[in-house]
N, C-alpha and C positions, 0 to 999 in steps of 0.2 A: 237113575243117571240120566241125563241127556247125552245125543251125540251130536256134535259139533263139527263142521267143517269150512274151513278157511283157504280161501286161495287168492294169492298174490302173485301180479303178473308186474313187470317192470322195465324199464330200459336204462342202461348205464354205458355212457359212452367214454367214460373214465373209471376211476375206483369205484368200487361197489359201497353203497351206504350201510350203515351198522344198524341192526334193528334189535328191538327188545319186543316181546309179544307176551300178554298176559292175559287169560282168561279168568275173570273173577280175580281170586288172589294167587291164581296157579301160574307159574312161568311154562309157556307154550315152547320159546325159542328167544335164543340171545346168540347175535352172531352176525356175519355178514349176509346180507341180502343176497338173492341171486333173480334172475328175470323171470325166473317162474319156481313159487314156493307153494307145497299142499301142506297142509295141516288138517289131521283128522284127529279128535280128541273128546272124551269125557267130558260133560259139565255140569256140576251138580244141580241137584232137585230144590231150586230156590226161585223166587220169584222174579228174579231180575236177570237179563242177559248182558252182560258187561266185559266188554275186550277192550284193551287199549294196546297200541303198537308207536311205539317211541322209534324215532327216525333221527339219527344224527348223521355227520358225518360228512356235510356239505361245507368246505372250508371255503375260505377266500380264494385261495389258490383256484380251487375245482371252479367257482363261480366265474372267476376271470378268466379261465381257459374255455370257459361256456360247454363245460362238460354235463351232461344230463345225467341227475339221480332221482329217476320217476320211478313211482311205485303206485299202482291200482289194488284196491280191494275189488276183486274181479269178483268175488263170490264169498259169502257167509251165510252158512245156513244151519239152522236146529232142528235135529230130526226130518232131515230131507225139506223142510221148508223154507223158503228166501227170507231172511230178515232184513232185506233192503237196506244195504249199506249204505247206497248211494243217498238216499231219504234220510236216513236217522245217524248217519256216521258226520262227526264233525273234527275237523284238523284245526289245531292250536299250532301256530307255527311261532318258533322262538328260535333264538341264538341263531340268525341269518345275516350274513354280510349284505349290508344296503338295504335292508327291509325292515321295518317296524312288527312288532310282535301282534298277532291278530287271529281270532276266530273264525272259520268258513265253515258250514255246512257241505261237506264233500264226501267222498269215496277216492281221493284222488292225494297222495302223500308226495309233493314235487320237493319239499324244503324239509330244513330241519324243524323237528316239532313234534304232537302226540295225535295221535288220531284215535277217536274214542266213539265207542256205541254204547248204550246204556238205555236198554228198552226193557220193557216189561214182559215175563213170562205169563201169561195167563193162566189161573189156577182150576183146572178141571177136576180137582179130586171130588168133588161131589157128583155121584153119578145117580140120581133117583130115578126111578122107575114109574112110570105112570100107566102103567097095564090095568091096576084096579080103580082107577078115576072115574067119575061118573060122566066125562064129558068125551068118552071115545065115540065112536061111530057106532059101532057093533060090539056086541056083547061079546065077553072073551070067551072062547071055545075053541078046539080041534079044527083045524083046516089042513087044504093042501097049501094053500099060498096065504101068508099073512102079509098084509100092509102096514108100513110103518109111516108117520111123517107129522106134518104140522098141519096148518088149515088148507095148505093146497090138496093135500092127501084126504082130509077130512071133507072138503069141499064145502066151505065157506059160503052162504047165501045160496046155497043149490040143495038142490033133492039129493036124496042118497043114490037116484037111479041114475044122475050127472055126473058123480064122481069118476075118477079114473079105476079104482079097484072095481066098480060095478060094471064100467064098460069091458075092463080085462076080464072080469066073470062070464060076459055073455060071447066072449069070444075062445073061450076054453070050456065050453060045455062037459059038466061031469066034475068039473074041480071046485071046491068050496074054497071063495076067497073071501078073505075078512079085512075089512077097514077098521084101522087101528090109528087111524090119523086123530090128531088132538089139538085144536088151536093154540097157538102159542109156543110150540116144542122146539126145544134147541136139539142141536146135533146131539149133545150128552143125552138129553133126556130119550130121544128117539132111540140111539143105540142101547141103551140100559132097558128099555122099555123090551126093545126087540131079543135082548139076551135071556131077558126073566121070562118073556113068552117061550122062545127055544128050548129052555130046562125045565119047562111045566108043561108045555102043550105040544100035540104031533102037529107038524109043518114038513112038507119037503121042500119048502122055499120061502126066503126073507125077503123082500122088498121094502127098502129104506129110500123115501124122497126126503133128503136132507135139505134145510134152511142154510142162510149166510152162518157162518160160527160166531158173527157179533153178538147173537143171542148166547145168555150164558145162566146157568142155574145158578144161583144163591140162595143163603137161608136167611129167613125172615127172623130175626131176631125176637122179634116180639109174638113169634107163634111157634118159633124152632120148625117153621114147616119149607120145604124147597118151594122157590118163587123164580120166574125168568124175568131175568133183567133183558130188556131189549132197546138199547138206546134210541131216543126219537119216539119212542111209541110206551114207554111205561114212565110215565112222569113222577106217578108216586112210587114207586120202586126207586127210579134212578136219583132221587131225594136221599133215599136211605142208603145208597152206593154210590154217591157224587165221585169219590177217588177213582172205583173201579170204570164208572161211565166214561170220566174224564179220560183215562188211559186207553178206554175201548175206540175214543173218538180221535185222540191224538194219534194212536198208534192203528188205525184201523185196516192197514193192508191185509188181506183175507189170509196170506200165509202167514202173515205173524200171527195171527190171531190163532190161527188154527197149530202153530209149531207145538205148544205144550200140550195139545192133546192127542199128536198122533199116536205115541206110546200105546195110550190106553185104548185108543181107537183099533189099533192093531191087535190088541190083547182080546177085546171084546169080537173081534171077526174069528180069531184062532177059538174061541170057547164056541161061538155058535158053529164054527166048522167041524170042530171036535165033536159036535152033538147031531153030526150025520146031516146039516142043513145047507142048503146052496143061498149063497149072500148075493143080490142085486141090489147096487146103489145107483143111484142119480141124484141131481140136485136142479135147481133153476135160477141159480146165480152163473155167470158164465167163467167170471174168475174161478169161483171155487170149482168149476166141473175142470178145469184146466189143470190145477192142481192134483184133483183127484185122479186124472190121466196119467201124471207124471209122478206119484207119489207109488212106492211098493207099498200097498197095505196088504197083501197077501192073497189067498184064494178067495177073490171076488169077482163078480162080473160086472163090469161097468155099463149100464145102461145109456141108450142116448139121453140127450141133453133134454129137459125137459123146456119146450118151446113157449113164449107168451106172444104169438104173433098179434101184434093191435089190429090187423084186419078182422078178428073175429069179436066178437062181444064178450066183454068181461062181467062178473058176476055184477048185483047191484050195485055195491059200493065200489064199482070200477078200480078196484087194486088187486083182486083177487080174480084168479082166471074161472074162465067160465066153462059150459059143457063143451062146446067145441073145443078146447084147450086140452080137456080130459080126454074124449075120444081120440084126438089125434095123437096122445100121449100114448096111451092104451095099445092104438094101432102099432105106434112106433117100437114098441117093446115087446108085444106078445111073442115073436119068434125068437125072441131070447129066452123067454120064459118057458114055452113050450119045446 
């Protein structure tokens, strides 16, 4: 089950409006509104997040007396992640004196009508580990510090000595530091790979540099193998998963993309902690980083943000960071690791 939270804030200068709130098909509330209402409730493990709020009671008398019956969906969260009610909610006003029925994209319920949000909960049930894939930077072995990530950790178009795990090793003499970066890795795959490593190899610390959660693991039906869908960067895969790709683009707010994965994310962190490993996280997307700062993920250390300052040279493809970016990141995180 997921965990949802809804906060409504209102202004009533006359009689209070009547509200009926449903989450999927479950009744959350039915009765008189208040100027502040907070609801915490479980939400089923399904692929859509649907909330409906029906507001009635704004009679002709109330309208003629210019009384306010205003309600705003001030917060709507799933597993602690903002579901962006202001962007994806819509209000269908009906049965209003002097006004025609119409639908508006809004989080404001000022008239009689029904507010609805219907957005996908992205399915992160597949958690494939890439620990023994051939395209990791280092051979899998015991270490003191194991580093996991995507091409930013692998060091796309860079020499091994120009990667941030290598710079970190030069700053921590005597420590064995391994680079298990893999190009195109998703958050799912990075965390699952780190967990498999923690279960089977020695390491005091696990460091994960995470990409944007718009990358998702899927199963290729033709091979029955996991692949990574990366909208805008994987045209062949996008053609096979057009509906999912469309949803990622249409509902691409970082927190919404992440909401369905947070429970599994926390579970993996708890499992790694239980094995006696310290966990360090960072990322290179600023919105994702702010979310990581504000979520309660358990016993982790959030490292400084990975900066991609444009005043430093990027790698040959001009998209991936260069050696100076990696050296500066290592310098910024070494005190947390040591």
